DOFIVEX-810237 format. One record per residue (C-alpha): residue in one letter; chain; x, y, z. Coordinates in steps of 0.1 Angstrom, whole numbers, plus 5000, padded with zeros to 4 digits. Example, Ala and Ser with C-alpha at 12.3 -4.5 7.8 and 13.67 -1.06 7.14 Angstrom:
// residues 2
> A|A|5123|4955|5078
> S|A|5137|4989|5071
This chain:
// residues 507
> M|A|7986|9447|1809
> N|A|7959|9426|1793
> R|A|7962|9389|1797
> P|A|7953|9366|1768
> A|A|7919|9349|1773
> A|A|7921|9314|1786
> P|A|7914|9288|1759
> P|A|7879|9272|1759
> R|A|7879|9241|1780
> P|A|7872|9207|1764
> I|A|7841|9186|1768
> R|A|7845|9165|1799
> L|A|7825|9133|1805
> L|A|7826|9098|1818
> L|A|7824|9069|1793
> N|A|7818|9036|1809
> G|A|7834|9049|1841
> E|A|7865|9065|1824
> A|A|7869|9102|1826
> L|A|7876|9117|1791
> E|A|7883|9151|1776
> I|A|7872|9160|1740
> A|A|7888|9192|1727
> D|A|7881|9190|1690
> C|A|7844|9184|1683
> A|A|7819|9199|1659
> P|A|7789|9212|1678
> T|A|7765|9189|1661
> R|A|7785|9157|1661
> S|A|7762|9130|1674
> L|A|7771|9108|1704
> L|A|7764|9078|1682
> T|A|7790|9088|1656
> W|A|7816|9096|1683
> L|A|7811|9063|1700
> R|A|7815|9043|1669
> E|A|7841|9062|1649
> S|A|7863|9077|1677
> R|A|7859|9052|1704
> G|A|7854|9020|1685
> L|A|7823|9011|1705
> S|A|7802|8995|1677
> G|A|7776|8979|1699
> T|A|7756|9011|1697
> K|A|7739|9008|1663
> E|A|7724|9033|1638
> G|A|7690|9022|1626
> C|A|7667|9052|1619
> A|A|7688|9082|1629
> E|A|7657|9099|1643
> G|A|7652|9084|1677
> D|A|7625|9059|1667
> C|A|7640|9024|1666
> G|A|7661|9023|1698
> A|A|7691|9005|1682
> C|A|7713|9033|1694
> T|A|7701|9034|1730
> V|A|7726|9043|1757
> V|A|7722|9052|1793
> V|A|7732|9086|1806
> G|A|7738|9095|1842
> E|A|7738|9130|1856
> L|A|7737|9147|1890
> D|A|7702|9152|1903
> P|A|7696|9160|1939
> A|A|7661|9146|1937
> A|A|7672|9112|1924
> P|A|7684|9082|1945
> D|A|7719|9089|1958
> G|A|7719|9121|1938
> V|A|7722|9105|1904
> R|A|7696|9101|1876
> L|A|7700|9073|1851
> A|A|7681|9076|1818
> A|A|7680|9057|1785
> L|A|7686|9081|1756
> N|A|7689|9078|1718
> A|A|7725|9084|1709
> C|A|7717|9091|1672
> I|A|7702|9125|1679
> Q|A|7722|9136|1709
> F|A|7749|9162|1702
> L|A|7781|9152|1720
> P|A|7787|9186|1736
> A|A|7753|9183|1754
> L|A|7768|9153|1773
> D|A|7794|9176|1791
> G|A|7795|9168|1828
> K|A|7775|9136|1824
> A|A|7782|9098|1823
> V|A|7776|9077|1793
> F|A|7771|9039|1795
> T|A|7772|9016|1764
> V|A|7765|8979|1761
> E|A|7803|8973|1762
> G|A|7805|8989|1797
> I|A|7778|8972|1817
> R|A|7794|8938|1823
> A|A|7793|8924|1858
> A|A|7822|8923|1882
> G|A|7847|8898|1870
> G|A|7837|8903|1834
> G|A|7806|8882|1834
> L|A|7773|8892|1818
> H|A|7750|8917|1835
> P|A|7716|8902|1845
> A|A|7700|8922|1816
> Q|A|7724|8904|1792
> Q|A|7722|8870|1808
> A|A|7684|8871|1809
> M|A|7683|8879|1771
> V|A|7705|8848|1766
> D|A|7684|8826|1789
> C|A|7651|8836|1773
> H|A|7663|8836|1737
> G|A|7656|8873|1734
> S|A|7680|8879|1704
> Q|A|7678|8866|1669
> C|A|7695|8887|1642
> G|A|7711|8908|1671
> F|A|7710|8942|1655
> C|A|7685|8956|1680
> T|A|7698|8936|1709
> P|A|7723|8962|1724
> G|A|7696|8988|1725
> F|A|7672|8965|1742
> V|A|7698|8955|1767
> M|A|7706|8992|1776
> S|A|7669|8999|1781
> L|A|7667|8968|1803
> W|A|7698|8979|1822
> A|A|7682|9013|1829
> H|A|7650|8996|1839
> Y|A|7669|8973|1862
> N|A|7689|9000|1879
> N|A|7659|9023|1883
> A|A|7635|8997|1898
> A|A|7626|9004|1934
> G|A|7646|8975|1950
> H|A|7647|8940|1937
> T|A|7628|8921|1964
> Q|A|7601|8914|1939
> R|A|7598|8917|1901
> P|A|7581|8948|1888
> P|A|7548|8942|1870
> P|A|7551|8932|1833
> E|A|7535|8964|1822
> S|A|7564|8984|1835
> A|A|7587|8965|1812
> C|A|7564|8972|1782
> S|A|7567|9009|1790
> A|A|7605|9007|1795
> L|A|7609|8990|1761
> S|A|7584|9009|1741
> G|A|7612|9029|1724
> N|A|7629|8997|1711
> L|A|7618|8980|1679
> C|A|7626|8944|1669
> R|A|7616|8926|1637
> C|A|7626|8891|1647
> T|A|7614|8879|1681
> G|A|7578|8891|1685
> Y|A|7589|8907|1718
> R|A|7576|8879|1740
> P|A|7611|8865|1749
> I|A|7624|8900|1754
> L|A|7596|8907|1779
> D|A|7603|8874|1796
> A|A|7639|8885|1799
> A|A|7627|8918|1815
> Q|A|7611|8897|1843
> R|A|7638|8871|1846
> M|A|7667|8896|1850
> F|A|7654|8907|1884
> A|A|7661|8873|1898
> L|A|7698|8879|1891
> P|A|7715|8903|1915
> A|A|7739|8930|1903
> P|A|7740|8961|1925
> F|A|7749|8994|1909
> D|A|7769|9019|1929
> R|A|7751|9052|1923
> A|A|7771|9069|1951
> A|A|7804|9061|1934
> L|A|7790|9074|1901
> R|A|7779|9106|1919
> D|A|7814|9111|1933
> Q|A|7829|9106|1898
> L|A|7806|9131|1883
> R|A|7814|9156|1910
> N|A|7851|9152|1903
> L|A|7847|9162|1867
> D|A|7862|9197|1862
> T|A|7832|9215|1847
> G|A|7834|9246|1867
> T|A|7836|9269|1837
> P|A|7806|9270|1814
> L|A|7812|9252|1781
> D|A|7819|9275|1752
> L|A|7830|9252|1724
> R|A|7844|9269|1692
> H|A|7850|9248|1661
> P|A|7853|9255|1624
> A|A|7819|9239|1620
> G|A|7803|9262|1646
> R|A|7799|9272|1682
> F|A|7782|9255|1712
> R|A|7775|9275|1743
> A|A|7760|9262|1775
> P|A|7754|9291|1799
> R|A|7749|9280|1836
> T|A|7725|9308|1847
> L|A|7693|9322|1832
> D|A|7708|9357|1831
> A|A|7738|9345|1811
> L|A|7715|9326|1788
> L|A|7693|9356|1782
> A|A|7723|9378|1775
> A|A|7736|9354|1750
> R|A|7702|9352|1734
> A|A|7700|9390|1731
> A|A|7735|9391|1716
> S|A|7729|9362|1692
> P|A|7691|9361|1683
> D|A|7698|9339|1653
> A|A|7714|9312|1674
> T|A|7696|9279|1676
> L|A|7681|9272|1710
> L|A|7688|9236|1720
> A|A|7670|9218|1748
> G|A|7666|9180|1745
> C|A|7678|9176|1709
> T|A|7648|9154|1701
> D|A|7637|9178|1673
> V|A|7668|9198|1665
> G|A|7688|9166|1662
> L|A|7666|9156|1632
> W|A|7675|9189|1615
> V|A|7710|9175|1613
> T|A|7704|9138|1607
> K|A|7675|9141|1583
> Q|A|7676|9176|1568
> L|A|7714|9178|1568
> R|A|7713|9214|1581
> D|A|7744|9233|1593
> L|A|7739|9249|1628
> D|A|7765|9276|1631
> D|A|7757|9288|1666
> I|A|7739|9267|1693
> L|A|7727|9280|1727
> Y|A|7721|9250|1750
> I|A|7696|9256|1778
> G|A|7702|9222|1795
> A|A|7729|9235|1818
> V|A|7706|9261|1835
> D|A|7692|9245|1866
> E|A|7667|9273|1871
> L|A|7649|9262|1840
> K|A|7645|9227|1853
> R|A|7626|9235|1885
> I|A|7591|9223|1890
> D|A|7570|9236|1920
> V|A|7536|9249|1930
> R|A|7532|9286|1934
> A|A|7500|9304|1942
> N|A|7478|9274|1934
> R|A|7496|9269|1900
> L|A|7519|9241|1889
> R|A|7550|9258|1875
> I|A|7572|9237|1851
> G|A|7605|9251|1840
> A|A|7610|9250|1803
> G|A|7641|9229|1807
> A|A|7624|9202|1827
> S|A|7624|9169|1809
> L|A|7592|9155|1796
> T|A|7596|9126|1820
> A|A|7598|9150|1850
> A|A|7570|9172|1836
> W|A|7545|9144|1831
> A|A|7554|9130|1866
> A|A|7544|9164|1880
> L|A|7513|9167|1860
> V|A|7497|9133|1864
> P|A|7492|9134|1902
> H|A|7471|9165|1898
> W|A|7453|9153|1867
> P|A|7453|9114|1867
> Q|A|7433|9116|1834
> L|A|7466|9125|1817
> A|A|7483|9092|1826
> E|A|7476|9076|1792
> I|A|7488|9106|1773
> A|A|7519|9107|1794
> E|A|7525|9070|1787
> R|A|7519|9074|1750
> F|A|7540|9106|1745
> A|A|7568|9093|1723
> S|A|7591|9067|1741
> P|A|7611|9067|1774
> P|A|7644|9077|1756
> I|A|7626|9107|1740
> R|A|7608|9117|1772
> N|A|7640|9114|1791
> A|A|7658|9138|1767
> G|A|7631|9161|1755
> T|A|7616|9190|1774
> L|A|7580|9202|1779
> G|A|7592|9237|1771
> G|A|7607|9225|1738
> N|A|7575|9207|1729
> V|A|7554|9238|1736
> A|A|7578|9263|1720
> N|A|7581|9241|1689
> G|A|7545|9249|1680
> S|A|7538|9217|1661
> P|A|7501|9213|1653
> I|A|7503|9177|1665
> G|A|7522|9182|1697
> D|A|7505|9160|1723
> S|A|7510|9183|1753
> M|A|7495|9215|1740
> P|A|7457|9205|1737
> A|A|7457|9194|1774
> L|A|7476|9224|1786
> I|A|7454|9248|1766
> A|A|7422|9231|1779
> L|A|7435|9234|1815
> G|A|7441|9272|1811
> A|A|7479|9271|1810
> T|A|7500|9302|1806
> V|A|7536|9306|1794
> E|A|7563|9329|1807
> L|A|7585|9345|1781
> A|A|7618|9359|1793
> S|A|7644|9383|1778
> V|A|7669|9408|1790
> R|A|7641|9434|1787
> G|A|7620|9415|1813
> N|A|7594|9388|1815
> R|A|7558|9386|1802
> C|A|7531|9360|1805
> L|A|7503|9351|1781
> P|A|7478|9323|1776
> L|A|7493|9294|1759
> E|A|7467|9294|1731
> T|A|7478|9329|1721
> L|A|7514|9319|1717
> Y|A|7508|9304|1683
> L|A|7503|9327|1653
> G|A|7505|9302|1625
> Y|A|7522|9270|1614
> R|A|7553|9268|1636
> R|A|7551|9306|1642
> T|A|7549|9320|1677
> A|A|7546|9353|1694
> M|A|7581|9351|1709
> A|A|7604|9380|1699
> S|A|7638|9372|1686
> D|A|7655|9379|1719
> E|A|7630|9359|1740
> L|A|7628|9323|1752
> L|A|7602|9303|1769
> A|A|7611|9302|1806
> A|A|7581|9283|1822
> I|A|7546|9268|1818
> E|A|7521|9274|1846
> V|A|7489|9254|1850
> P|A|7461|9262|1874
> L|A|7456|9234|1899
> P|A|7422|9216|1896
> D|A|7392|9219|1919
> D|A|7361|9199|1924
> A|A|7342|9217|1897
> Q|A|7365|9207|1869
> V|A|7357|9178|1847
> F|A|7387|9169|1824
> R|A|7398|9144|1799
> S|A|7425|9142|1772
> Y|A|7427|9117|1743
> K|A|7452|9107|1716
> V|A|7444|9089|1684
> A|A|7473|9074|1664
> K|A|7479|9044|1643
> R|A|7500|9027|1670
> F|A|7495|9028|1707
> D|A|7532|9032|1715
> S|A|7557|9058|1702
> D|A|7535|9073|1674
> I|A|7526|9107|1662
> S|A|7490|9117|1667
> A|A|7465|9120|1639
> V|A|7442|9138|1664
> C|A|7448|9148|1700
> A|A|7419|9163|1720
> A|A|7414|9178|1755
> F|A|7381|9188|1772
> A|A|7378|9207|1804
> L|A|7344|9218|1818
> R|A|7336|9237|1850
> I|A|7302|9226|1862
> E|A|7284|9246|1888
> P|A|7265|9221|1910
> A|A|7227|9221|1912
> T|A|7212|9244|1939
> G|A|7175|9241|1948
> S|A|7154|9240|1917
> D|A|7184|9250|1895
> A|A|7201|9222|1876
> A|A|7238|9218|1874
> Q|A|7252|9241|1847
> I|A|7284|9244|1826
> V|A|7299|9278|1835
> E|A|7331|9274|1815
> A|A|7340|9251|1786
> R|A|7375|9248|1772
> I|A|7381|9224|1742
> A|A|7414|9222|1724
> F|A|7425|9200|1695
> G|A|7458|9191|1679
> G|A|7460|9178|1643
> M|A|7429|9198|1633
> A|A|7445|9230|1622
> A|A|7479|9247|1615
> T|A|7483|9252|1653
> P|A|7469|9236|1684
> R|A|7437|9255|1688
> R|A|7405|9259|1709
> A|A|7371|9251|1695
> A|A|7353|9284|1702
> T|A|7320|9275|1685
> A|A|7317|9242|1703
> E|A|7326|9259|1736
> A|A|7298|9284|1731
> A|A|7274|9256|1724
> L|A|7281|9241|1758
> T|A|7286|9272|1780
> G|A|7255|9280|1801
> Q|A|7239|9246|1793
> Q|A|7233|9216|1814
> W|A|7258|9187|1809
> S|A|7234|9167|1788
> E|A|7233|9146|1757
> A|A|7215|9174|1738
> A|A|7242|9199|1747
> V|A|7269|9174|1736
> R|A|7252|9167|1703
> A|A|7250|9205|1696
> A|A|7287|9209|1704
> M|A|7296|9179|1682
> A|A|7278|9196|1653
> A|A|7295|9229|1661
> L|A|7330|9214|1657
> D|A|7327|9215|1620
> A|A|7326|9253|1622
> D|A|7357|9254|1643
> Y|A|7381|9234|1621
> T|A|7390|9227|1585
> P|A|7415|9199|1589
> Q|A|7438|9187|1561
> T|A|7444|9153|1546
> D|A|7479|9140|1550
> L|A|7498|9107|1554
> R|A|7484|9102|1590
> A|A|7447|9108|1583
> S|A|7422|9122|1559
> A|A|7403|9154|1567
> D|A|7370|9135|1569
> Y|A|7385|9110|1593
> R|A|7398|9138|1616
> R|A|7364|9155|1616
> R|A|7347|9123|1625
> V|A|7373|9114|1652
> A|A|7370|9149|1668
> R|A|7332|9145|1671
> N|A|7335|9110|1685
> L|A|7361|9121|1711
> L|A|7337|9146|1724
> W|A|7310|9119|1725
> R|A|7335|9097|1744
> F|A|7341|9125|1769
> W|A|7303|9126|1775
> L|A|7301|9089|1780
> E|A|7328|9089|1806
> T|A|7316|9120|1825
> R|A|7278|9121|1821
> P|A|7259|9126|1854
> E|A|7241|9093|1851
> A|A|7259|9059|1847
> P|A|7292|9073|1834
> L|A|7313|9046|1817
> P|A|7347|9037|1832
> T|A|7377|9043|1809
> T|A|7382|9006|1808
> A|A|7350|9004|1788
> T|A|7360|9031|1763
> R|A|7398|9027|1760
> V|A|7408|9004|1731
> S|A|7440|8994|1748
> A|A|7421|8984|1780
> L|A|7397|8963|1759
> R|A|7427|8947|1742
> E|A|7443|8939|1775
> G|A|7411|8924|1788
> A|A|7408|8901|1758
> R|A|7442|8887|1765
> Q|A|7433|8877|1801
């Protein structure tokens, strides 16, 4: 006798500490819409509906064995997060962070004390970013440096205050104690009944969240037209800006195997489901030269939600991670029920947003060879704003220089140069690389490579930059690389980085 299939389980999450079940939910309903329309929590605002302004910022907690007390707290943009992706997680809004006894949290009180709010529209988002910063700071025995607050708030925009009182509040709040019980939140999350993988069916579509890679690959093979969803930082805009209907969604965020980051055979392996925050945190210790790119890649709420695998698989010609990864010789692992295959990252891209992935494949991991003493590397981003802006040009340069021996001068044995924003895909500069390979690292070789760049790229003019500007910037970035790494009297980055010069002028 065949028993009827059990009905799909509802979405289960914590909202400001309260366990909730949501049974009737369209797969692309945003967290923001649900909070405002179904829960009456109007403190979370809609400003841009694309994750840029920060007015919708909330904080999401989830189980993470590597985090303090097993819980990770991260600021996210509610406007582009699909509600089913919050299954098994905790959501905190500005209404739910008050202190014991109903008083203001230090983040709120400091905003009052420092006059950090004027019109008030952006204030709840700022408060939530401050709340995450407060609870993630390593102890409160001393105030974190001001620059850490600048970073934490780089995804929040305000038209009124000029930011100074808000930054003052970011320092003042640490003088006001308000401990957060991560262990209690961990236990609450563990008590949520999420044992069965989420398979949400609704007249508007289906949302599946397999728990294992094998189950995900099987679902991908059975539904090759389904939309793969990772951090929702790009796909979310398909819905909010393009008004697209997504009938079938396969969410990779519940597969722990895809979030692993480790070192294997002298290669850093980053699972495609690892957040951008986690991925950059793993990359920068090996390549400190990536610190500025990591800081300028979108904003903390986007980095907390988005994944490195999503950025790479997206194939955008202006994705900030790809030039650096290509220059470093990264490879990608593609997986399907037929097996896995690896290929150099630069060969993944066939054309504008077209990749070599088959319809039943997905990106499983990115692997980057660890550096050695012979590697000379830099990566640069040029955009109209320092924070939270899309690149006009992004460049990366990696040379392997064989040291001088006897009468033989040091020689470039391998040159890898990659640019974003210069073509329909992130692409290497083969002609410029050839001009450097076999040469001494000298001004003459650099000048020849700068001239050769014109043969490698035919950039376009768009709203971000003209073709002529991009060509000129590309040459100048190679020259900057030379200035910072030349054998004699190399310049420190503080002498070539505009933001460092700006910071120095303020002191």
